[in-house]
C-alpha positions in Angstrom: 45.7 135.8 83.9 49.1 137.0 85.0 51.7 138.4 82.6 53.9 135.2 82.8 51.0 133.0 82.1 49.9 135.0 79.1 53.4 135.0 77.7 53.6 131.2 78.2 50.5 130.8 76.1 51.9 133.1 73.4 55.1 131.0 73.3 53.0 127.9 73.0 51.0 129.3 70.1 54.2 130.5 68.4 55.6 127.0 68.6 52.5 125.4 67.2 52.4 128.0 64.4 56.0 127.0 63.4 55.2 123.3 63.7 52.2 123.8 61.4 54.2 125.9 59.0 56.8 123.1 58.8 54.0 120.6 58.0 52.6 123.0 55.3 55.9 123.3 53.6 56.3 119.6 53.5 52.9 119.3 51.8 53.8 122.1 49.4 56.9 120.1 48.4 54.7 117.0 47.8 52.5 118.9 45.4 55.3 119.2 42.9 55.0 115.5 42.0 51.5 116.3 40.6 52.3 119.5 38.7 54.2 120.4 35.5 55.1 123.9 36.8 56.0 125.3 40.2 53.8 128.3 39.8 50.0 127.9 39.7 48.3 131.3 39.6 44.8 130.0 39.8 45.5 127.9 42.9 47.3 130.8 44.6 44.3 133.1 44.0 42.0 130.5 45.2 43.9 130.2 48.5 44.0 134.0 49.0 40.3 134.4 48.2 39.4 131.7 50.7 41.4 133.6 53.4 39.7 136.9 52.4 36.3 135.4 53.2 37.3 134.7 56.8 36.0 137.1 59.4 38.8 137.7 61.9 38.3 140.9 63.9 41.9 141.0 65.3 43.7 140.1 62.1 43.2 142.6 59.3 42.6 141.2 55.8 45.6 143.1 54.3 47.9 141.5 56.9 46.4 138.0 56.4 46.8 138.3 52.6 50.4 139.4 52.8 51.2 136.6 55.3 49.8 134.0 53.0 51.5 135.4 50.0 54.8 135.2 51.8 54.2 131.6 52.8 53.2 130.7 49.2 56.4 132.3 47.9 58.5 130.4 50.4 56.8 127.2 49.3 57.7 127.9 45.7 61.2 128.7 46.6 61.6 125.3 48.3 60.0 123.5 45.3 62.6 125.1 43.0 65.5 123.7 45.0 64.4 120.2 43.9 65.4 118.4 47.1 64.7 114.7 47.3 61.5 113.9 49.3 62.6 111.4 52.0 59.7 109.6 53.6 59.8 108.4 57.2 57.2 107.1 59.7 56.2 109.4 62.5 56.4 113.1 63.2 59.3 115.4 63.0 61.9 114.5 65.7 61.4 110.8 65.3 64.4 108.5 65.3 63.5 107.6 61.7 64.0 111.3 60.8 67.4 111.2 62.5 68.3 108.2 60.3 66.9 110.0 57.2 69.1 113.0 58.0 72.1 110.7 58.3 71.4 108.9 55.0 70.3 111.8 52.9 71.8 115.0 54.4 70.3 117.4 51.8 66.9 115.8 51.6 63.4 117.2 52.5 62.1 115.0 55.3 58.4 114.0 54.9 56.6 112.4 57.9 54.1 109.6 57.2 51.5 108.2 59.6 52.3 104.4 59.0 55.1 102.3 57.6 52.9 101.3 54.7 52.5 104.9 53.8 56.3 105.1 53.4 56.4 102.1 51.1 53.4 103.1 49.0 54.5 106.7 48.7 57.8 105.7 47.2 56.4 102.8 45.1 53.8 105.1 43.6 56.3 107.9 42.9 54.8 110.4 45.3 57.9 110.4 47.4 61.5 109.8 46.2 63.1 107.7 49.0 61.9 105.9 52.1 63.7 105.3 55.4 62.4 102.5 57.7 63.7 100.7 60.8 64.3 97.0 60.4 65.7 95.9 63.7 66.6 97.1 67.2 69.5 95.8 69.3 67.2 95.4 72.4 63.8 94.4 70.9 64.9 92.6 67.7 63.0 92.8 64.4 60.5 95.6 63.6 57.8 93.2 62.5 55.6 95.5 60.4 58.5 96.6 58.3 59.8 93.1 57.8 56.4 92.0 56.7 56.3 94.9 54.2 59.7 93.9 52.9 58.4 90.5 51.8 56.0 92.1 49.2 57.5 95.4 48.3 59.0 96.1 44.9 61.5 98.6 46.4 65.3 98.1 46.6 67.5 98.6 49.6 70.1 101.2 48.7 71.7 102.0 52.0 71.6 101.5 55.8 72.3 103.5 58.9 72.8 102.5 62.5 71.3 105.1 64.8 72.1 105.2 68.5 68.8 105.4 70.4 69.0 107.5 73.5 65.5 107.7 75.0 64.5 110.7 77.1 61.6 111.2 79.4 60.0 114.5 78.3 57.3 116.6 80.0 56.0 120.2 80.0 57.4 122.6 82.5 57.1 122.5 85.6 56.5 118.8 85.8 58.9 116.7 88.0 59.9 113.1 87.6 58.1 112.1 90.8 54.8 113.6 89.4 54.7 111.3 86.4 52.1 108.6 86.4 51.5 107.9 82.7 53.9 107.9 79.7 53.1 107.8 76.0 55.4 106.5 73.2 55.7 104.0 70.4 55.4 100.4 71.6 59.0 99.7 70.7 60.2 102.6 72.8 58.0 101.6 75.7 59.4 98.0 75.5 63.0 99.3 75.4 62.4 101.4 78.6 60.5 98.7 80.5 62.8 98.6 83.5 62.8 102.3 84.0 59.0 102.5 83.9 58.6 99.6 86.3 61.1 101.1 88.7 59.2 104.4 88.8 55.7 102.9 88.7 54.8 104.7 85.5 52.0 103.3 83.3 53.0 102.9 79.7 50.5 103.8 77.0 51.2 103.0 73.3 51.2 105.8 70.8 51.8 105.6 67.0 55.2 107.4 67.2 57.7 108.7 69.8 57.8 112.2 68.3 54.0 112.1 67.9 53.7 111.5 71.6 55.9 114.5 72.3 53.9 116.6 69.9 50.6 115.6 71.5 52.1 116.3 75.0 53.1 119.8 74.0 49.7 120.6 72.4 47.4 119.1 75.1 49.6 119.5 78.2 47.9 116.6 80.2 48.6 116.4 83.9 51.1 113.8 85.4 51.9 112.7 81.9 55.2 112.4 80.0 56.5 111.1 76.6 59.4 109.0 75.7 61.2 110.4 72.6 64.5 111.9 71.4 66.1 115.0 72.9 65.5 116.6 69.5 61.8 116.4 70.3 62.5 118.4 73.5 63.8 121.3 71.3 61.1 121.0 68.6 58.2 120.9 71.0 59.6 122.9 73.9 59.5 120.1 76.5 61.7 119.6 79.5 64.1 116.5 79.6 63.3 114.9 83.0 65.7 112.0 82.4 68.1 110.9 79.7 69.2 107.5 78.7 66.2 105.6 80.2 66.5 102.6 77.9 67.2 99.2 79.4 70.6 98.7 77.8 73.4 101.2 77.2 74.1 99.9 73.7 70.6 100.6 72.3 70.6 101.1 68.5 68.3 100.7 65.6 69.2 99.7 62.1 67.4 101.6 59.3 67.2 100.8 55.6 67.1 103.3 52.7 64.5 102.2 50.2 64.2 103.3 46.5 62.5 102.3 43.3 65.9 101.9 41.7 68.8 99.6 42.7 71.8 101.2 44.4 74.2 102.9 41.9 77.2 102.7 44.3 78.9 99.3 44.4 77.8 97.8 47.7 79.5 95.5 50.1 76.4 94.1 51.8 73.4 92.2 50.4 69.9 91.4 51.7 67.7 88.6 50.6 64.4 87.0 51.7 63.7 83.3 51.0 61.3 80.5 51.8 62.3 76.9 52.0 60.1 73.8 51.5 59.1 71.6 54.4 62.1 69.2 54.1 64.4 68.1 56.8 67.7 69.9 56.6 66.8 72.2 53.7 67.5 75.4 55.7 70.8 73.9 56.9 71.7 73.2 53.3 70.9 76.7 52.2 72.9 78.3 54.9 75.7 75.8 54.2 76.1 77.4 50.8 77.4 80.6 52.5 79.8 78.6 54.7 81.2 76.7 51.8 81.7 80.0 49.8 83.3 81.6 52.9 80.6 84.4 52.9 80.0 86.0 56.2 76.4 86.3 57.4 75.6 89.4 59.4 71.9 88.8 60.1 69.4 85.9 60.0 65.8 86.3 61.1 62.6 84.4 60.5 58.9 85.4 60.4 55.7 83.4 59.9 54.6 83.4 56.2 51.1 84.8 56.1 50.3 83.2 52.7 51.3 79.8 54.0 50.5 79.2 57.7 53.0 76.9 59.4 55.8 78.0 57.1 58.4 80.7 57.5 60.3 83.3 55.5 63.9 84.0 56.3 65.7 87.4 56.2 69.4 87.1 55.4 72.1 89.8 55.3 75.6 88.9 54.2 78.9 90.5 53.3 79.4 90.8 49.5 77.8 92.2 46.4 75.5 90.6 43.9 77.9 91.5 41.1 80.6 89.2 42.6 80.8 85.8 40.8 80.9 83.9 44.0 77.8 85.6 45.3 76.0 85.1 42.0 76.8 81.3 42.2 75.4 81.1 45.7 72.2 83.0 44.8 71.8 80.7 41.8 72.1 77.6 44.0 69.7 79.2 46.6 67.1 79.6 43.9 67.2 75.9 43.2 66.7 75.0 46.9 64.0 77.4 47.9 60.4 78.0 47.1 61.0 81.7 46.6 64.0 84.0 46.7 63.7 87.8 46.8 66.9 89.9 46.3 66.4 93.3 48.0 69.7 94.5 46.7 73.4 95.2 47.4 74.3 98.5 49.2 77.1 100.1 51.3 77.2 98.8 54.8 76.8 101.3 57.6 79.8 102.3 59.7 79.4 101.0 63.3 
């Protein structure tokens, strides 16, 4: 191996060490939910003893022990800061994390494998708040999240509109003309369909945009790229081959902030989910309530109701707060006209 190649491998290992350290600190923060005290001497000694038993000829035991002690102390320092644990789906660098940073600037951002892990983690008190995408300006509703909203006990307490600027990322020294395969979340692949078709690149679904970038950096497959944010390029040391590859210039995703408690700040936007009976004109009647009350609707979407095949649930966002007398009257009338009505809560609308 030549010197440059050796140094590149060292840089790759350093990067992976830092990524793993970030993951470890996130897990360390999550342990606080299950402990009465930050310090746990028995657990610390158990960790150090396990490391002592490892046989590493190039890493001396004294160095290893001191390194782990330093990491443990840093984990305890973070736990003492008492930052809110903000759950998002995907890996670090995902657009959901960008939304989380916007909604909770001083939070600790905890990645989750699936959307259901975000909901369950917050519902069960293992995580404080969740951030999930609900709709995209190019591809419409994020179906798995909308499905979970119909059954969750969580409240919507905020929203953010994140501009989605997709980038084609690859390890150095890959060129755009070399790329034959690209990995990313199905939503991201769909949003970049025209670019991929034009360059004859095969799309392959992955569980997350940032996860695809992380995999690419770790495995370094040939003629392969990932679609993710430019933040992922910095996090995983990848080259940006092309920016803004999404099909439309105005690509954005709306994210919801979910909590076990209703929003404490008076909101100017409300979200509800309802189901109407199979009666001619019933949906028209329900929507007419808002027209009569001069309440502006900002979103209406429908999705098949799994518990009642052939019927649909409707997602409705409107301007106004549930504490307003006019809104309360409309919601009362809706309850009489629908099979079910779920109020997700009132919250501050995002600045567009």
